[in-house]
C-alpha positions in Angstrom: -19.2 6.2 27.7 -15.9 8.2 28.2 -13.2 8.0 25.9 -11.2 5.0 26.9 -14.3 3.0 27.7 -15.6 3.8 23.6 -12.1 2.3 22.8 -12.9 -1.3 24.4 -15.8 -1.3 22.6 -14.1 -0.5 19.3 -11.6 -2.8 20.5 -14.3 -5.8 20.5 -16.2 -5.1 17.7 -12.8 -5.0 15.5 -11.2 -7.7 16.5 -8.4 -8.8 14.3 -7.5 -8.0 11.3 -5.5 -10.7 9.5 -3.1 -10.4 6.5 -5.1 -10.7 3.6 -3.0 -8.7 1.4 0.0 -10.5 -0.5 3.3 -9.2 -1.6 4.6 -11.5 -4.6 7.9 -9.7 -4.7 8.9 -10.4 -0.9 6.5 -13.1 -0.7 4.9 -12.7 2.3 1.5 -11.3 3.5 0.9 -7.9 5.4 -2.1 -5.7 6.8 -3.3 -3.3 3.6 -4.8 0.3 5.0 -7.5 -0.2 3.4 -8.2 -3.8 5.0 -7.5 -1.7 8.5 -9.7 0.8 7.8 -12.6 -1.1 6.9 -12.9 -3.0 9.9 -12.3 -0.1 12.3 -13.8 3.0 10.5 -17.7 1.2 10.9 -16.9 0.1 14.5 -15.9 3.8 15.8 -19.4 5.2 14.2 -21.4 2.8 15.8 -19.4 3.4 19.4 -19.5 6.7 18.6 -16.1 7.4 18.7 -14.8 10.2 15.9 -11.0 10.0 14.9 -9.9 13.9 13.9 -6.2 14.0 12.7 -4.1 17.2 14.0 -0.6 16.8 11.3 1.7 18.3 13.6 4.7 18.2 11.1 5.1 17.7 7.9 8.7 17.3 5.9 9.4 16.9 2.0 12.6 16.0 0.0 12.9 16.9 -3.3 14.6 13.7 -5.3 15.6 13.2 -9.2 15.9 9.3 -10.0 18.4 8.3 -12.5 16.3 8.4 -15.0 16.1 12.2 -14.7 12.5 12.4 -13.2 11.6 14.2 -9.8 9.9 12.4 -6.8 9.6 13.5 -3.3 10.5 12.1 0.0 8.1 13.1 3.0 7.5 12.2 6.5 4.4 13.8 8.4 3.7 13.5 12.4 0.3 13.7 12.8 -1.6 13.7 16.5 -5.1 11.5 15.6 -7.7 13.0 18.4 -10.3 10.1 19.5 -13.3 11.7 20.7 -16.1 9.4 22.1 -19.2 10.3 22.8 -19.1 12.3 25.8 -16.5 15.0 24.3 -13.7 13.9 26.1 -10.5 12.5 24.1 -7.5 10.8 23.7 -4.7 11.3 21.0 -2.3 9.3 19.4 0.8 10.5 17.9 2.5 8.9 14.9 4.9 8.8 12.4 3.7 8.6 8.4 6.5 7.7 5.7 6.0 7.9 1.9 7.4 8.6 -1.7 5.7 9.4 -5.1 6.8 10.3 -8.5 3.9 12.0 -8.6 1.6 13.9 -6.7 0.3 10.9 -3.8 3.7 11.1 -1.8 1.2 13.2 1.2 -1.5 11.3 0.8 0.6 8.0 1.2 2.7 9.4 4.2 -1.3 10.4 5.7 -2.5 6.5 5.1 0.1 4.7 6.3 0.1 7.2 10.0 -3.7 6.5 10.3 -2.9 2.6 9.8 0.2 2.9 12.6 -2.7 5.1 15.0 -5.4 2.2 14.1 -3.1 -0.5 15.2 -1.5 1.1 17.5 -4.2 2.4 19.6 -6.5 -0.2 19.4 -3.5 -3.1 20.1 -5.3 -4.9 16.4 -4.3 -8.5 16.4 -4.2 -10.5 14.1 -6.4 -13.1 12.4 -4.4 -15.8 11.9 -1.3 -17.1 12.7 2.0 -15.2 11.7 2.9 -17.4 8.1 6.7 -15.7 8.9 6.8 -16.9 12.3 7.9 -20.5 12.0 10.1 -19.5 8.8 12.4 -16.5 10.1 15.2 -15.9 7.8 18.7 -14.5 8.7 19.5 -10.9 8.3 22.2 -12.3 6.1 20.4 -14.7 3.9 21.6 -13.2 0.1 18.1 -13.6 -1.5 16.2 -11.5 1.0 19.3 -9.0 1.2 19.3 -8.6 -2.5 15.2 -8.0 -2.6 15.5 -6.0 0.3 17.5 -3.8 -1.9 15.8 -3.9 -4.7 12.6 -2.7 -2.7 14.4 0.1 -1.1 15.5 1.6 -4.7 11.9 1.1 -6.2 11.0 3.1 -3.3 12.9 6.1 -3.8 11.4 5.9 -7.2 8.0 6.1 -6.0 7.1 2.7 -7.7 5.9 0.9 -4.3 1.8 2.0 -3.9 0.4 2.5 -0.1 -0.6 -1.1 0.3 2.0 -3.0 -1.5 2.0 -2.7 -4.7 5.0 -2.7 -7.0 3.4 -3.3 -10.8 5.9 -0.5 -11.9 9.1 -1.9 -10.2 7.6 -5.5 -12.1 7.5 -3.3 -15.7 11.2 -1.9 -15.3 12.3 -5.2 -14.5 9.8 -6.5 -17.4 11.6 -4.1 -20.0 15.1 -4.8 -18.5 15.7 -8.3 -18.9 13.6 -8.3 -22.1 10.9 -10.2 -20.6 12.7 -13.4 -20.1 11.3 -13.8 -16.8 8.8 -12.3 -14.6 10.3 -10.3 -11.9 8.7 -13.0 -9.4 10.3 -15.8 -10.3 14.1 -14.1 -10.7 17.0 -16.0 -9.5 19.4 -14.2 -7.2 22.3 -13.8 -9.8 19.5 -11.7 -11.9 17.9 -9.8 -9.2 21.6 -8.5 -8.2 22.4 -7.4 -11.6 19.0 -5.7 -11.7 19.7 -4.2 -8.7 23.1 -2.6 -10.3 20.8 -1.2 -12.8 18.8 0.4 -10.7 21.2 2.3 -8.5 22.6 5.6 -9.7 26.4 5.7 -11.8 25.6 1.9 -11.8 23.7 1.1 -14.7 24.7 -2.8 -16.0 22.8 -3.6 -19.2 21.7 -7.0 -20.0 22.6 -8.4 -23.3 20.4 -10.6 -25.1 19.9 -13.9 -24.8 23.3 -14.1 -22.8 22.2 -13.2 -19.1 25.6 -11.7 -19.2 26.0 -8.0 -18.5 
């Protein structure tokens, strides 16, 4: 088989990959890196297809959070070479972006790029009806907007894992709210106050027992 024929075999084997990971904060399901890799990896191997990354570019930006911690934002462009049993290849050129306060920003960005490459190259469909398809929210929905803004600030801090985990964000909210409520159960007003707390130079302290700044 040439590479195109082999990739068709892989596509048939992989089938669909559903949104089996769940984001408690935004209340949606998504396809994580491990879910995609666990389905695609064995299918590539069975079809005699090898996938090798070639890093084309890497941009990194060192930032400092409002708590004084150093973080790094990384953007990569990666060419994934899919080589078939006959030795010919097909290349998928994709981006990947992530941030982290530790030493994982590059690996997270590369994981994002690989997930994108597999989904795009193999046109992997969902295994289920998209749960958001019938409940589209307006872009100006205030609850969704404040959640999106908090998520963006948390990503800058490196508090979001490569599969969408947000344990560190939840811990920060618990400390700020003094354990009064969980992040996933917070009201729009509480989230708006927490967002002000997260943003640099615009701190808001939560008064104990009153819920007022």
